[in-house]
N, C-alpha and C positions, 0 to 999 in steps of 0.2 A: 189037618198038619201035613206038609210035604214030606215025602219020603227022603233018604238020602240020596236016592237015584236022582229024584227031582232037583234037589239042591245042587248036585255035581253038575246037571244039565245047565242049570241057570248061571253058575261061576264059569263053567268053560266058554258059554256063549259070551259073556261078559268079559272075559278074557281075550277072545278072539275079536271082538269089536274094537279093544284098545290097542292091538297090534296090526289091524287092517292098514294096509299103505295108503297114505294121504296124496290125493292127485294135488298138483300145483299147476299154476299156468306156466306152458311152455315159453321158450324164447318167442319173441315177436318180431317182425320187421315190417316197418312201413316208411312211406314216404315221410321226410321232416322238413320243417322250413325254420330257418334262423333269420331273426331281423338283428342286424348289428346296431341298429338305431338310427336317428336323426342327427345331422350335423350341418354345420354352416360349412359354405363350400370353401370359406378360408382354412377352417379347422381341418378339411380333407387335404389342402393345400399346403398346411403347416406340419403334418405328421400323420403317422397311420392310425387308423381306428380298428379296434379288436371287439369281438365278440365271440359267443360261443352256445353251442346247442348240441341236439342229438344226432349221432351218425347214423340212426336208423335201424339199430340193433338193441333190443331190451331183455334182459333175462331175469331170473329169480335165482340171485346169487347164494341165498341161503340154502336151495338145495343143490346148487351146482358145487357147494362147499363139500358134498358128500364124496366126491370122485374126482378124478382128473378131469378137466374140461378142456375143451379143443375149440380155438376159434381163428380163423384165418380172414383177412380181409385183401379184397383186389380193387384198385383203382381203374374202373373201367372208363371213364370219359370226363373230360371238363375243359374249359378254356381258360379257367382260373381269372376269369375277368369278369366283372358286374358292368351289363350294358344299361346306359341310360335311354332316355326316351328319344334323345336326337342322335343315338349312336355313339355318344361320346362313352370312354371306359375307364373302368379303375382296375387295375390288377390287383389281385389278393392272393394270398397262400393260405392253405389250410393244413392243420396237423392234429395229430389225436393227444396231443398234450400241449399245455400252453407253452409258446415259444420253442416248440419241438421242430424236429425235422419237417420240413415241407413235403405234403403229399405230391406224389407225380402221376400222371396216367401210365399204366402198367405195374406200378407198385403191387407186389404181393407181399403182405406183413403177416407172419404167423404170431400171433397174440395169446397163443398157449399159455408161456412162460409166466405170463403176468399176472400178480395176484387178483384176485376178484374184486377185492375192494377198489384197487386203483383201476381195473380194467373197465368196470361197469360204475364209475363213479360221478356219471351223469345224473339228471332227472329221473327219477323212478328206476334205479338202476339200469340205466342206457349207457352205452358207449359214448361219451363226449367227442365234439370235434369242435375245434379252434380257428378263428380265421382272423385274419391281419391284413389289412388294405396297404397298398402302396400309397404313398405322398403323391398326389394329383393335382395339379393347377388348372385353373380356367374351367370349372366343370359349371354347367348349366343346372339350374334347380329340377330336381326329379327323382325317381325311383330307380335306382339301379339295381339290377337282379342278374343272378347267375346261376349255376349248378354245378353239383358234383354227383356222377353216377357211381355207386359202389356195389360191391357184390360181396355178401357176407356167407361165411361157411362157418358152421358151429355143429357142436355137439355137447349138451350140459345136461346133468341130471334134472329130471321134470319129476319124478315120482319117487318117494322113497321116505323112511322114518329115521331108522339107524343106519340103513344101506341104501344105495340107490338102486332101484328097483326097475326104472325106466328112464330112457333119455329123449331129451329132445333134439332133435338132428335136423339139418337142412338137407333138401333132396340130393340122395345119391351117396350121401357120406356113409362111410363104413368103418366103423370101430370094432375091433376085435374085443372079446371079454377081457383079455390082457393084450397090453401093447398099445402102441399110437396108432392113429388112424391110417387105414392102407389106401381109402380112396375118398377124397375130398367131395366127390360129384360135382353136381351143375352150381350149388349155390343158391342165392336168393338175391336179386337186382333190387338196389333201393336208390332212389333219388333224394338227394338233401339239396333243398333250393335255399338261397341266401340272398338276402338283399339290404340295401343301404338307402337311405333316404338324404339325399343333399338338399340344403335349404338356401334361398337367398339371403345374402348378407352385404353389409357393407362396412367400410373403413371410413370413418369420418374424421375430420381435423378441423376444428374450430378456435381460432385465437380468440383469447379475451379483446373486451373492448374496453379502453379508458379515455375518458375526456378530458382528463387532467384537472387543473385547478382554475378558477374563475370566481371574480367576486360577485357576479351577477348571473342569472340564468341566461340571459341573453348575450352572454361573453363566450361561451363555450362554442367551439367550432364543430362541425359534423365530422364525423369520423367513418372511413371506408375500411372495410375487411373484407376476406375472401375465407369462404368456407369449402374446403375440399372435400369431395365425397367420391369413393370408389366402389362399385357393388359388382354383385355376382355377373357371371357371363350371361348375356341375352336380357338382362333384367332391367327394362323400361322403368322410370320411376318418377315420382313427385316427392319433392322437399318442402316442409313447411316448418314454420316457427311458431311456437305457441306464444300467448300474450303476457308470458313472465309471471312470477310470484305476487305481484302486486298491482294486477291490472284493476281498473274499475271504468265501466261503461266502455269497454274495447279500447281503452287508453292506456299503453304500458306506462309504468311508473317505478322508479327507482326510490329507494326508501332508506332513510336514516332515522331510526327510533320512531316517533309518530309523525315524522314529516315526510314529505313526497317531492319527487323532482319527475315531470312529464317528460317522456322522450318517444320516439318511434324509429321503426326500422324500415327501410325503403329497398325495394327489389334489385335495383342498380345503383350504381354511384351516382347517378342524375337522375334517377325516376322518382316521382311522386307516387308511386303505387307502393300501398302498405304490403309488407311481406308478412302473410299471417299463417293460419293452419288449415283452412278449409277453402273448398272450393277453388274459384280461381285466384284467391289470394297465395295460393301455393306456387312454387316454382317447378317446372318441367323439366326433366333431364334432357329432352330435346330441344331446350333453348337454353343449356347453360352457359356461361359467358366464355369457358374454354372447353374443347373437346366434347361438344354437345354431340349427343347420340350415339356415341362410341361405347359399346357395352362388351367389354372383353375381359375385365375382370382385372385387367392390370393398369388400364387407363383411368386418370382421376378427372372428373368434372370440377370446374371451379364455378363459384358463385359469388360474386362481388356484390356488396350491398354497402348501403348508406346509413349511419345511425345519427340522428340529430336530436339536440334538447329542443322541446317544442317551444315556439315564442310565447309571449304574454304572461309568463310567470313571473310575479313580482313577489318581494318580501320572503324568498326562499331562506329559511334559515341556516347558518353555517353548519357544514356536516360532512360526512363521507356516506355518498349515497350509492347503492348497489341494487342490482335485480339478477335474476337467473333465467335463462331462456333455453328451452329444450327444442332440441331439433329433433324432427321425425321423418322418417323415408317410408313411404307407400309403394308398393309394386303394384 
């Protein structure tokens, strides 16, 4: 049976273990990357695109709450432009809050007065950074990338239970036991990379075709229409037409209930070449009827075609016949 002395020793050891300071991960800095996303060239031309990520500083805000924290940011360098594969650029702004004051090279921001919850509100207790692009027209497809070089100065609690016992500080920072920082030191540089992907897109205008009314299939006259297509800068393409919703044996058909009226679409107003969806049946933007081969995102190519009811159809029942053709563009 243990003596009273042994029991006291056991109890003192247990109490000492419970009060030992608990170490936690210090603040960390790292290069980060923010992908704003992928957008149509026309979406980027129509309005700003936005995204957010980490500004490169992450801290344990639970321990930092034990005492005063000191955080300062300096913007070292940036062109505030995203550069694409052909040298085209997209201007952008960066801020520490959504819709906040844009950062500029040379800015020194003392963030010590901010609440910990708002300061480290990003993923995994990181300082967030927000990006917003400027409206930019005429972009070629590709990945546009840029960067911001920041320098972080910080001192926050890294070890403690009821009181802070140790601080995690950036190089050279001096904080007295009482009072504010007396020397911010050299800080830690980080790079924040940012990118946005521009994708090819097209604006297509395709008027409906109406053959009108006739008592016999042979009485319908051919109809000519023009499809207008405008695509992203630098994007040569081909355009195809599918066989519609009711085709059989490679022949397009309009439908009225269980009855069908055969018709066809030809590549030009006078051509007998069928306009289809594969291989040589497609049309090239280099041979458009208007503005062939101009790829500046602002100029529209025109493709005039002829639609005709096929001959040799007899005893077609009365009715309203219709079909739907899908247009596809391949870059």
